[in-house]
Steps between C-alpha positions, in 0.01 A plus 500: 500500500541149642791411721819453296729199538861587414736205448870585497690236301863411448508490120322462169420129545326561830316795346365278223408233754290754690342631180423163342419281801452686829291784356249273319458296818443810711251622242289188560500602867364845416837681525578702188712797608844335490823676410837333446817698562849373421761596758708785369869418516719740305414771247374346179481146643242312702508159664735297718754596767242579768673715761289576804549866584575644158252294297248283686414738785528809279253356248254386769501840671458678168185297425362550851522877457269479198159465661323374812281219372757250381688184585868451412666161482810349342610197301877453534721193544656375821772330296802734498314762701739770610611501864398864546135399553366548855551200732716325240785428743261375770322281248816299434468352849160345428450137402293515181493720191134579559575627852781712362283654229217573742738679738639713215147585385412605855814712510394675178149558634627643829753723326256647247233518771185537293195274531438531124821309432502118463858378444545176309823322412471189281651186648747417351450677168240564232626208287396256771137568407574365151551152646137479615409272209671319211276654231719799417813290454320235296319737267758774447820298473426188292857483370672461836722198545336214685739542794426871539125452463502219756694713750251786465204266547673325790546835673126568468424162657767532768365829636124495569561857619735655240559800725731272697738429213821603669711806435845346469678660204483191280154387609294819507200483265648756261829311480319173427313666214814658356685169518226279358340724236746616232495877445248548781394864524308596811311798350390290204420163656410574864154634433434246224571205731281650772213556256527144372491362854208720603455735794268268691766230504758748631259604775436137589864395513657811659344567843706803590430665167131414536490653849641825359238516223221423748629771733495754216140407414391533863667838542369634170146406597521645851 
């Protein structure tokens, strides 16, 4: 059996994103054994509220006990990340969000202490990737008001790297979408917007995300 790539995700939208965009891309790179696992939260419910010890770490360790020839990674948001993650308090002293996320990722890696584990936390949140191109907004929401459409398109133009769209409560990518698209539903529209934009565009516009994907490919081929 080929080496298995296990991607632990925060919720259903991220799971569909892996299934519909990341997996097909990895397949073109010769990587076909990919499994997506949604973080278990409470009995009968999956997704959201990612607590470190009880959920994130517990799920990672459970997967790592499964077999030897595997890689485990994660796709969770930095926005509203709980303060129980390793190095969270120390990270608050750093200058940039990217430095903070990288320190927290290192804290997770050191705590779990397994070379098969590649922690990844999306800066600032999954929805930032949806601002990689205007296509999804233009094609899927033709009935938006001119003001709302213009604000969405202006955000795309304003941030050549949409991963840097800030995480203030009223300006986070998810909050922009909820405010500008009436009845926006993340599970329904998130994957559709990403598909309309295209994975190659996301890779081109989001360097930190691209680095994660390239790292996974390198490790899977090793």
